[in-house]
N, C-alpha and C positions, 0 to 999 in steps of 0.2 A: 375865272371861277375856281375857287379852292378845290383841291383834290377830294376832300371829305364831302363837299357838296355834290361833286360829280359821282362819287361812289354811291351816295344815298339815292340820287336820282336814277342812276342806271339800275341799281338793285330794285328800286321801286317799280321800274318798268318791267323787270323780270317777274316780280310778284303780280303785276297787273296782267301780264300774259298768262301766268299760272292760274290766276283767279278766273280769267275768261275761259280757259280750258276746263276748269272745274265747273263753272256755270254751264258750259255747253254739255259737259258729261252728265250733269244733273238733269238735263232735259231728256236724256235717253235712258230708259230703264236698264238696258243691258250694260251700260257704262257706270251705273251708280254703285257706290259702295257706302258702308255705314259712316256717318259723320261728314258726308260730303257738303251738306248745306252749311253747317257751322264753320267748316274749314274754308269754304268759299268766301263767306263773309269776313272771316278773320284775315285771310290773305288780301282781300280787297281793301278793307278798312285800315288794318294795321300795316300790312305788307306794302300796299301801293300808296294809299292816301297819306298815311303817317310818314312814310319814308320820303315822299315828295315834299311834304310840308317841312320836315326836318332839314332836308337838303337845301331847299330854296331859302329857308330862313337863315341857315348858316352861310349862305352865299350873300343874301341881301343885307344882313346886319354886319357891319365891319367887325372883323375879328380883333382880338387883343394883340395879335402878331401876324405878320404876313408870311411867316415861315410855314412850310408845308409838312414838316416832320410829325411823327407820332407824338413826341413829347410836347411840341408846340400846340398841338390840337388834341391833347389827351382826353378831355371831357367829351369832345365830339366823337372821337374814335371809340371811347367806352360806350357812348350812346349807341353807336352803330353795332358794336359787338353784342351788347345786352339785347337790343331789339331783335337782331337776327338770330341769335341763339334761342331766344324765346319763341320766335316764329318757327324755327326748324323743329324745336322740341314739340311745338303744337302740331305741326304737320305730321310728325311721327306718332304722337300719343293720341291725338283726337280719334282717328279711325280705330286704333287699338282698344280704346276704352269701350267701344261698341262691340268688338269682337271677342275680347278676352276679359273675363272677370278677374280682377286682381288689383292690388293697390299700387303696383309699380307704375302703371299707366296714369293712374290718378295723381300719383306723386309727381310724375313728369309734367302733367298739366299745371300743377301748383308751381313747380320750378319755372315753367314757362311764364306763368303770370308774374312771379316774383322778378324774373329777368326783365320783363317788359316794364314793370314798375321801376326797376333800376334804371332802365333806359329813359324813362320820363324824368327821373330825378337828375341824372347826369346831363340830360338835355337842358333842363332848367338851369343847372349850374353853369353850363357852357354859354347859354344865351343871356342870362340875367345881366352880366356886366356890359354886354354889347348894347343894351337898350339905353341910349343916352340922348340928351338933347344936343343940338348944334353947339350951344354955349358950353355944355359940359365937355364935349369933344374938343372945342377950341382951347379951353383951359388946360385940358390934358396935354394937347400938343405943345402948348406954350411952356408948360412945366418940363416937358421932355426936352425941348430945345434949350431951356435954361440949364438943365442938368448936363446936357451934352457940352454946352459952352463952358460951364464950370469945370468939367472934366478935362476939356481941351486946354484950358488956361493953366492947369496944374503942371 
């Protein structure tokens, strides 16, 4: 399993635990705080489910390269960064928008949303070339072998 997939899945599990704790806190009046319900749903749906989907799909669809580095999996890592920066900004700004009137917190919510849209776009960029039929993949491997043979003959 590629490192990027493991990181997505482990982070998703952390968000799952956080959302469960928020859901539990929402059941007790003395533990509640403003914005807990939207925050619960956001951590559950984006933090847990989306992270798991992204991680498993990056694992299940063969990558462009088998290298593990940041450069080799740039779009996947950018997806991870954008998604999690957006989630963390949301965790900070969501309760604050209920407590303090001011545009700073609303701006952070917008930045959070833009970051998550960026994550969706980089995810599509990463996954789109991976979606190939067996025949396409076979032709791709054949061309690669032919290039390697031509380079070794020189």
